[in-house]
C-alpha positions in Angstrom: 31.0 33.2 12.0 27.5 31.7 12.0 27.5 28.5 14.2 24.6 26.9 12.3 26.2 27.5 8.9 29.5 26.1 10.2 27.8 23.1 11.7 25.9 22.3 8.5 29.1 22.7 6.4 31.1 20.5 8.8 28.4 17.8 8.9 28.0 17.9 5.1 31.6 17.3 4.4 31.9 14.7 7.2 29.2 12.9 5.2 31.2 13.4 2.0 34.2 11.8 3.7 32.2 8.8 5.2 29.9 8.3 2.3 26.9 8.7 4.6 25.9 9.2 8.2 26.1 6.2 10.5 22.6 4.9 11.3 20.9 6.7 8.5 20.2 5.7 4.9 21.6 8.9 3.5 24.2 8.9 0.8 26.3 11.8 -0.3 23.6 13.3 -2.5 21.0 13.1 0.2 23.4 14.7 2.7 24.2 17.6 0.4 20.5 18.2 -0.3 19.6 18.0 3.4 22.3 20.6 4.2 20.9 23.0 1.6 17.4 22.4 2.9 18.4 23.2 6.5 20.1 26.5 5.4 17.0 27.5 3.4 14.6 26.5 6.2 16.5 28.5 8.8 16.8 31.6 6.6 20.6 31.4 6.4 20.3 31.6 2.7 17.3 32.9 0.7 15.7 31.2 -2.2 17.1 33.8 -4.6 20.5 33.3 -3.0 20.3 29.6 -3.4 19.4 30.0 -7.1 22.3 32.4 -7.5 24.7 30.0 -5.7 24.0 27.2 -8.2 26.3 27.3 -11.3 23.6 26.7 -13.9 26.1 26.4 -16.9 27.9 23.5 -15.1 24.7 21.6 -14.5 23.5 22.3 -18.0 26.7 21.0 -19.5 26.7 17.9 -17.3 23.1 17.1 -18.2 23.5 17.7 -21.9 26.6 15.4 -22.2 24.9 12.7 -20.1 22.1 12.6 -22.6 24.7 12.4 -25.4 26.3 9.5 -23.6 23.0 7.8 -23.1 22.5 7.8 -26.9 25.5 5.6 -27.4 24.5 3.1 -24.7 20.9 2.7 -25.9 21.9 2.6 -29.6 24.0 -0.5 -29.0 27.3 1.2 -29.9 29.2 -0.8 -27.3 27.6 -4.1 -28.4 28.9 -3.5 -31.9 32.4 -3.1 -30.5 32.1 -6.3 -28.5 31.0 -8.2 -31.7 33.9 -6.9 -33.7 36.5 -7.7 -31.1 35.0 -11.2 -30.5 35.5 -12.0 -34.2 39.2 -10.9 -34.1 40.0 -12.8 -30.9 42.9 -10.6 -29.8 45.5 -11.7 -27.3 44.9 -10.8 -23.6 47.6 -8.1 -23.7 46.2 -6.6 -26.9 42.6 -6.8 -25.6 43.7 -5.0 -22.4 45.2 -2.2 -24.5 42.0 -2.0 -26.6 39.8 -1.7 -23.5 42.1 0.9 -22.0 42.3 2.9 -25.2 38.5 2.8 -25.8 37.7 3.7 -22.2 40.2 6.6 -22.2 39.1 8.0 -25.6 35.4 7.7 -24.9 35.8 9.2 -21.4 37.6 12.2 -22.8 34.6 12.9 -25.1 31.7 11.6 -23.1 31.0 11.6 -19.3 33.2 8.9 -17.8 30.6 7.6 -15.4 28.1 6.7 -18.2 31.0 5.3 -20.3 31.8 2.9 -17.4 28.1 2.1 -17.0 27.8 1.0 -20.6 31.3 -0.6 -21.1 31.2 -2.8 -18.0 28.7 -5.3 -19.2 30.3 -5.3 -22.7 33.7 -6.0 -21.3 32.4 -8.9 -19.1 30.6 -10.4 -22.1 33.7 -10.2 -24.2 35.9 -11.7 -21.6 33.6 -14.7 -21.1 33.5 -15.2 -24.8 37.3 -15.3 -24.8 37.5 -17.4 -21.6 39.4 -14.6 -19.8 39.2 -13.4 -16.2 37.2 -10.2 -16.4 38.6 -8.6 -13.3 41.9 -7.1 -14.7 40.0 -5.7 -17.6 37.4 -4.1 -15.3 40.1 -2.6 -13.1 41.7 -1.2 -16.2 38.4 0.1 -17.4 37.9 2.1 -14.2 41.4 3.4 -14.0 41.5 4.3 -17.7 38.2 6.1 -17.6 39.5 8.3 -14.9 42.9 8.9 -16.6 41.3 9.5 -20.0 38.6 11.9 -18.7 41.3 14.1 -17.3 42.3 15.1 -20.8 39.4 17.4 -21.5 37.0 19.8 -19.8 34.0 17.6 -20.5 35.5 14.2 -19.4 34.1 14.2 -15.9 32.0 16.3 -13.6 34.8 18.0 -11.7 36.5 19.0 -14.9 33.3 20.6 -16.2 33.0 22.5 -12.9 36.6 23.8 -13.2 36.2 24.7 -16.8 32.9 26.6 -16.4 33.8 28.4 -13.1 37.3 29.5 -14.2 36.3 30.1 -17.8 39.1 27.9 -19.2 39.5 27.5 -23.0 38.8 24.0 -24.3 41.7 23.7 -26.7 44.2 25.4 -24.3 43.3 23.0 -21.6 43.6 20.0 -23.9 47.1 21.0 -25.0 48.1 21.2 -21.3 46.6 17.9 -20.1 46.5 15.7 -23.2 50.1 14.4 -22.8 49.9 13.4 -19.1 46.5 11.8 -19.8 47.9 9.7 -22.7 50.9 8.8 -20.6 48.6 7.8 -17.8 46.7 5.3 -20.1 50.1 3.8 -20.9 50.8 3.5 -17.2 47.5 1.8 -16.6 48.3 -0.9 -19.2 51.8 -1.5 -17.9 50.7 -1.9 -14.3 47.6 -4.1 -14.9 49.5 -6.3 -17.4 52.5 -6.7 -15.0 50.2 -7.7 -12.2 47.9 -10.1 -14.2 50.0 -11.3 -17.2 50.2 -15.0 -16.1 46.6 -15.1 -14.8 44.4 -13.9 -17.7 42.8 -17.2 -18.7 39.8 -18.1 -16.6 36.5 -19.9 -17.3 33.7 -18.2 -15.3 30.2 -19.2 -14.8 27.2 -16.9 -14.8 24.8 -15.3 -17.3 26.2 -12.7 -19.6 25.0 -9.2 -18.8 22.6 -7.7 -21.3 24.3 -5.6 -24.0 22.0 -3.7 -26.3 22.1 -4.8 -30.0 23.6 -2.2 -32.3 21.1 -0.1 -34.2 22.7 1.6 -37.1 20.6 4.7 -37.4 20.8 5.9 -33.8 24.5 5.0 -33.6 25.3 7.1 -36.7 23.2 10.0 -35.4 25.1 9.9 -32.1 28.5 9.9 -33.9 27.5 12.8 -36.1 26.3 14.9 -33.1 29.4 14.1 -31.1 31.6 15.1 -34.0 29.7 18.4 -34.3 29.9 19.0 -30.5 33.7 18.5 -30.5 34.2 20.7 -33.5 32.2 23.5 -31.7 34.3 23.0 -28.5 37.6 23.0 -30.4 37.0 25.7 -33.1 34.5 28.1 -31.6 34.0 30.1 -28.4 30.3 29.2 -28.2 29.1 28.5 -24.6 29.8 24.9 -23.9 26.6 24.5 -21.9 24.4 25.7 -24.7 26.2 23.4 -27.2 25.7 20.4 -25.0 22.0 21.3 -24.4 21.5 21.7 -28.2 23.1 18.3 -28.8 20.8 16.7 -26.2 17.8 18.3 -27.8 18.7 17.0 -31.2 19.1 13.5 -29.8 15.9 13.5 -27.8 14.0 14.0 -31.1 14.0 10.4 -32.2 11.8 7.7 -33.7 14.0 4.9 -32.4 15.0 5.7 -28.8 12.4 6.7 -26.2 13.2 10.0 -24.5 12.1 8.5 -21.2 14.9 5.9 -21.5 17.5 8.5 -22.3 16.6 10.8 -19.5 16.5 7.9 -17.1 20.2 7.4 -17.7 21.0 10.9 -16.5 22.7 10.7 -13.1 20.2 12.9 -11.3 21.8 12.0 -7.9 25.0 13.7 -9.1 23.1 16.8 -10.2 21.5 17.0 -6.8 24.9 16.6 -5.2 26.3 19.5 -7.2 23.3 21.7 -6.4 23.4 21.0 -2.6 27.1 21.6 -2.4 26.9 24.8 -4.4 24.4 26.1 -1.8 26.3 24.9 1.3 29.6 26.2 0.1 28.1 29.6 -0.9 26.6 30.0 2.6 29.9 29.2 4.1 31.7 31.6 1.9 29.4 34.3 3.0 30.6 33.9 6.6 34.1 34.8 5.6 35.5 31.7 7.3 37.1 30.1 4.2 39.0 33.3 3.3 40.2 33.6 6.9 41.3 29.9 6.8 43.2 30.4 3.6 45.0 33.4 5.1 45.9 31.4 8.2 47.2 28.6 6.1 49.3 31.0 4.1 50.9 32.4 7.3 51.8 28.8 8.3 53.5 28.3 5.0 50.7 26.4 3.1 49.9 28.8 0.4 47.3 27.3 -1.9 47.8 30.1 -4.3 51.1 28.3 -5.2 51.0 25.3 -7.6 52.7 22.6 -5.5 50.6 23.1 -2.3 47.4 23.2 -4.4 48.4 20.0 -6.2 49.2 18.1 -3.0 46.1 19.4 -1.1 43.8 18.5 -4.1 45.1 14.9 -4.0 44.6 14.6 -0.2 41.1 16.2 -0.2 40.0 14.1 -3.2 40.6 11.0 -1.2 39.0 12.3 1.9 35.8 13.8 0.6 35.7 12.6 -3.0 36.9 14.6 -6.0 33.8 16.8 -6.8 33.5 18.1 -3.2 37.2 18.6 -3.0 37.3 20.7 -6.2 34.3 22.8 -4.9 36.2 23.5 -1.7 39.5 24.5 -3.4 38.1 26.6 -6.3 38.4 29.9 -4.3 42.1 29.2 -4.0 42.4 28.8 -7.8 43.9 32.2 -8.5 47.1 31.4 -10.4 47.3 30.5 -14.1 47.9 26.7 -13.8 45.3 26.3 -11.1 42.6 25.0 -13.4 44.7 22.1 -14.9 46.1 21.3 -11.4 42.7 21.0 -9.9 41.3 18.9 -12.7 44.2 16.6 -13.2 45.1 16.0 -9.5 41.4 15.5 -8.4 40.7 13.1 -11.3 43.8 11.0 -11.1 43.6 10.8 -7.3 40.3 9.1 -7.7 42.1 5.9 -8.8 43.6 5.3 -5.4 40.6 4.1 -3.5 37.5 2.3 -4.7 35.4 5.1 -3.2 37.5 7.8 -4.7 35.6 8.0 -7.9 32.0 7.3 -8.9 33.3 5.6 -12.0 35.1 3.0 -9.8 31.9 2.3 -7.9 29.8 2.0 -11.1 32.2 -0.6 -12.5 32.2 -2.7 -9.3 28.4 -2.5 -8.9 27.7 -3.4 -12.5 30.2 -6.3 -12.3 28.6 -7.6 -9.1 25.3 -8.0 -11.0 27.1 -10.3 -13.4 28.8 -12.3 -10.6 32.2 -10.7 -11.1 33.7 -9.6 -7.7 36.3 -6.8 -7.4 36.7 -5.7 -3.8 38.5 -2.6 -2.4 41.7 -4.6 -1.7 42.0 -5.7 -5.3 41.3 -2.2 -6.5 44.0 -0.8 -4.1 46.6 -3.2 -5.4 46.2 -1.7 -8.9 44.9 1.7 -7.9 47.9 2.7 -5.7 50.6 2.2 -8.3 48.4 3.7 -11.0 47.7 6.8 -8.9 51.3 7.3 -8.0 52.6 6.8 -11.5 49.9 9.1 -13.1 50.3 11.8 -10.5 54.1 11.8 -10.9 53.8 12.0 -14.7 51.2 14.8 -14.5 53.1 16.8 -11.8 56.3 16.5 -13.9 54.6 17.6 -17.1 52.9 20.6 -15.4 56.2 21.6 -13.9 57.8 21.5 -17.4 55.1 23.4 -19.2 54.3 25.8 -16.3 
């Protein structure tokens, strides 16, 4: 075992758990990048080895779908939804169901982080127009985006990673996870409504966040491209990464939306996080320590090659180091048939427990803060804890039934 590689690995994942290193302005992406740099600079991994360690199809798929998601935000698609709902003036319970349904569906098709980035200002604007407290709707948006994204292999970054590394079929995965994801959305509505049902009305001060005005041409173009992408995923065995890149290329050729604005909405920090962790994990794998650790755990009765231990460990690690790093750590143990859906479902749904458990949660809170709407970690936990428990029980029971 190489002491330097082990130290870099340990410090990197300590940073993942803490969200940074005390006294330094380094976030998770910066820590992962620094770990990779140290390994390269000290010769623990070669440049060719680093390139080989990075799973290019996963990054390409993530990038392509982020560009597709950016199309909908910049075209004003979400603003059109707000205008339509504002004219209908739905009841609070019905509006909550609409927000949850829209967040769940869009997150299953597009990248949930960008869905949250675009929907948060739209939801706040709509709630202020209806004189409703935006906080329960934003909590529902975050939880529903996580639950809905669990349904497909393109809903969130960790699902893309699982799908590309394990070579999972898109349709087969959807048949396995669609039911628990849909049931999870129902659980989100029931829990949020039960907690807030007598406290929806609220007149709030503050300027409405900016929601782009809908532009018909770019919106239609985005809808057509998404329909073609989903058809390719469902009906063909074409490489998903190439399909996503082709879709991004088509959308970047535009007379209405500047490519600079679309590329600016790509989460480059997340791509850096992926790349750094790929390199750090690969270097650690080369030492043989992870394989030895898995063997030792198996001797102690914790066999991650079995569904139940893998499910429980994924939930625990996702709340310690965040879901993407947890999935990267556990992928070498994904050797049995249901391992892919277990990793994707458990890591995604576990992200609802804590505010820091999912990037989508943090995006909603940060965007809401800019509009003077405050949701802190305590408020999130009051909803996130029962939502996480309910969705994990539903998913675990479903996987046991079908597995």
